[in-house]
C-alpha positions in Angstrom: 165.3 176.2 234.6 168.6 176.0 236.6 166.7 175.0 239.7 164.9 172.2 237.9 168.2 170.8 236.6 169.8 171.1 240.0 166.8 169.2 241.7 167.0 166.5 239.1 170.8 166.2 239.4 170.5 165.8 243.2 167.8 163.1 242.8 169.8 161.2 240.2 173.0 161.3 242.3 171.0 160.2 245.4 169.4 157.3 243.5 172.6 156.1 242.0 174.4 156.2 245.4 171.5 154.1 246.8 171.9 151.6 244.0 175.6 151.3 244.7 175.0 150.8 248.4 172.9 147.7 247.5 170.6 148.4 250.5 167.4 149.0 248.6 164.4 147.3 250.2 160.8 147.0 249.2 158.8 149.3 251.5 155.6 150.6 250.0 153.1 148.2 248.4 150.5 149.0 245.8 147.4 150.5 247.4 149.3 152.2 250.2 148.0 155.7 251.0 150.1 158.4 252.6 148.8 161.7 254.1 151.4 164.4 254.9 151.2 167.6 256.8 154.2 169.9 256.2 155.2 173.3 257.4 157.8 175.4 255.8 159.3 178.6 254.4 159.8 180.2 251.0 163.0 182.4 251.1 162.7 183.4 247.4 161.1 186.3 245.6 162.8 188.9 247.9 160.5 188.4 250.9 160.5 185.5 253.4 157.1 183.7 253.5 155.7 181.0 255.8 153.2 178.4 255.0 152.2 174.7 254.8 151.3 171.9 252.5 148.8 169.1 253.0 149.4 166.2 250.6 147.9 162.9 249.8 149.6 160.1 247.8 148.3 156.7 246.6 150.9 154.1 245.5 149.9 153.1 242.0 152.9 151.0 241.0 155.1 149.3 243.7 157.8 147.4 242.0 159.5 149.4 239.3 163.3 149.6 239.8 162.9 149.0 243.6 160.8 152.0 243.9 157.2 153.1 243.6 155.0 155.6 241.7 152.3 157.6 243.4 149.5 159.8 242.3 147.7 162.2 244.6 147.1 165.9 245.3 148.3 168.7 247.5 146.9 171.9 249.0 149.3 174.7 249.9 149.1 178.0 251.8 151.8 180.7 251.9 151.8 184.2 253.5 153.9 187.1 254.4 153.2 190.8 254.9 152.6 191.4 251.2 150.5 188.4 250.0 148.5 185.3 251.0 148.2 182.5 248.6 146.2 179.3 248.4 147.1 176.6 245.9 145.8 173.2 244.9 147.3 170.7 242.5 147.4 167.0 241.5 150.8 165.5 242.0 152.9 162.5 240.9 156.1 161.1 242.6 158.6 158.4 242.1 160.0 157.1 245.4 163.1 154.9 245.8 163.2 152.7 248.9 166.7 153.0 250.4 166.0 150.8 253.4 162.8 149.6 255.0 162.7 152.8 257.0 164.1 155.4 254.6 162.7 156.5 251.2 163.7 159.3 248.8 161.4 160.7 246.2 161.2 163.2 243.3 157.9 164.7 242.3 155.9 167.2 240.2 152.7 169.0 240.8 150.9 171.5 238.6 147.7 173.2 239.5 145.8 176.4 240.4 146.7 179.2 242.8 144.8 182.2 244.1 146.6 185.2 245.7 144.1 187.1 247.8 146.3 189.1 250.1 147.8 191.7 247.9 146.3 194.9 246.5 145.2 193.0 243.4 143.7 189.5 243.4 145.9 187.2 241.2 145.0 183.7 240.1 146.4 181.2 237.6 148.3 178.1 237.0 151.6 177.1 238.7 154.0 174.1 238.9 156.0 172.6 241.8 159.0 170.4 241.3 160.5 168.8 244.5 162.8 166.3 246.0 162.0 164.7 249.4 162.4 161.9 251.9 160.4 159.9 254.4 162.0 158.4 257.5 159.6 156.0 259.2 159.3 155.9 262.9 156.8 153.0 262.8 154.7 151.2 260.2 152.2 154.1 260.1 154.2 157.3 260.8 157.2 159.0 259.3 159.2 162.2 259.3 159.0 163.9 255.9 161.0 166.7 254.3 160.9 168.3 250.9 162.8 170.9 249.0 162.2 172.3 245.6 160.9 175.0 243.5 157.3 176.0 244.4 156.0 179.4 243.3 152.9 179.4 245.5 153.6 177.1 248.4 156.6 176.7 250.7 159.9 175.8 249.1 161.6 174.1 252.1 159.2 172.0 254.2 159.3 169.4 257.0 156.5 167.5 258.8 154.8 164.2 259.5 153.4 161.6 257.2 150.8 159.0 258.1 150.8 155.8 256.0 147.7 153.6 255.9 
């Protein structure tokens, strides 16, 4: 619970600083689709794990408080010497356009995981809360980073997003 509160506090502080800077720009229009490929680590649970996330977002609302709401999904993989886990979940995000090249977002995903690498096969439901950013190189490509609490996918990730 402390991690969720910390993530939300960072998101709120970042968004309030952006409002004060008065540099918020419209960036993502309704119907925009974003596909992201992220690699990362999970330093929690006592053992360092490596993995990746593939995510897809669709901008559903583009003009609410100078930001946008997206819906989509994500697939994650995480492994270390003790376990290997696949996860899949629908996700929602709220993104705030800081400039026409820089966007911050907060999101939530909840879905299903399957641990197939340990002595026992575990499966069940999980949730993933995160804060992230996109920095656009061009109209169609951006650097993406996310950090948050993710039980069955990497916690700290970075990668590339393609907007179309």
